[in-house]
N, C-alpha and C positions, 0 to 999 in steps of 0.2 A: 770964347768961340764954340758953338755947338759944333759937336762932331756927328758927322752922319753914319748911321749904323748901317753896317754892310747887311746886305741880304744873307740870310742862313743859307749854307751852301745845302744842295740837296744830299740826301743821304745816298751812299753807294748801293746799287742793286743787290739784293740780297742772293745768295747763290742759290742758284736753281739747277737741281741734279737733273742730268738728262733723262729722258723718258723712253728709252728705247723699245719697249713693247707697244707703244704707241704708233709707231711708224709703219707704213704699208709693208715695207720690204720685211720687217721682222715678223709682223703677222703673216704674211704669205708664206714666209720660210718656216714659221713655227707650224702652220698647218699642213704644210705638204712636203716637207723636208723628207721624213721617213718613207713616204710613198715613193718618192722620186728616187730615193737611194735603192728601195727594193727593187723598183722596176728596172734600174739600171743593172743591179748584182743579177736579176733575172734573165736580161738579154743575153743571149749565149752568143750573139754576132759580135759583141763589143768586150773589150776588157775591163770595163767598168772605171770607175773615178780613182785618181790617185790618192793615198791616204790622207796627203797633206790637203787635198782640197775638202775631203770630208770633215777632217779636223778643222779647218778653217771655218766652215760653214757650221759647225756643231759650235764651236767656240764663239761664233757671233751671236749665237741664241742664248750665251751666257753673258755676253759683255754688256756691263752697266745694269745688272741686275743684283740688287741687294740681297736677295735670297742665296745667291752663289758667293757670295764673300765681299767684305768691305774692310775699310779703315776708319775710325773713328778720328776726327780732327778736331783741334780745340783751338780757338782764336783767344790769345791772351788780353787782346786789347778790349774786344766787347764781350768776352766771356760765352760766346756761344759755341756749340758744339754742333757737328756735322757728320753725316755718314757719307762717304764717298766708294762707290761701288767700285770693284775691280775690274779693269777692262781687258779685252782678249789680246790686246797689243798685235793684232791682225794685220796683214802687210797687204792684202789684196782684196779683202770683200768688205770689211766693217768700214762704212763711211768715216766714222768718228776718229778711229785709231788710224786709219790711213792717212786721213788728212793731218792729224797730228804728227805722225812719223815723217809725212812730207814736209810739213813746216820746218820740223826739227833738222831733217836731213839738208834743207835748202839753206838754213840758218848755218849751220856748221860748214858748208860748202863756201859759203859766201864770206864767212868769218876766218876761216882757218885754211882753206884749200886754193880758191881761185885767187889769182894773185891781184894786187891792188891795180887793175887796169878797168877801163870803161867795158863793161859788159852789158849787153842787152838780154841775151839769151843764151843758155847753154843746154845740150842735149848729152845724155849718156845712152848710147845705142851699143847692145852686145848682141853677137850672132846668136843663131836660136838654139845652137847645140850647148853653147856655154850657159845660157838662161836656164834650160832643162837640167843643166849640170848642177847649176847653184841652187836650183829648187830642189833638187835631190839633197844636196849637201844640208840645206837648211833643215829638210825633212828627217834626216838622220841624226841631227843635233838636237832635237826637240825632244822632251821625254814623251814616252807613250802613256796614254791614260786608259 
């Protein structure tokens, strides 16, 4: 009896590194950030931006850029090497890092924190004073560059 040959499986899509320099958000920020920061500093009627905001904006410009640092990874199955750029691990501005952190946090909460009951939606809300205090604590814990 003749055995039908199975159709070949399509190859898994090759890793495509993110291209942050191509996004409109990146281009606008790269072009105007320093001018914006200089104007905010020059405005005597305001206190300026908090350091953690400035640090977050500058880190976004370095996120995913190979020239700012990378790791080389090797696949033992296919023998290919790839360069993976370092990320900013930002919490509030970088869409890529914030999305990844949001997904990881949600998975942790569902797997380890929220009890095994039917839950459709959950919300964590903190008073503004506590939010600002937590932002300052995070600012103090990060190394200055």
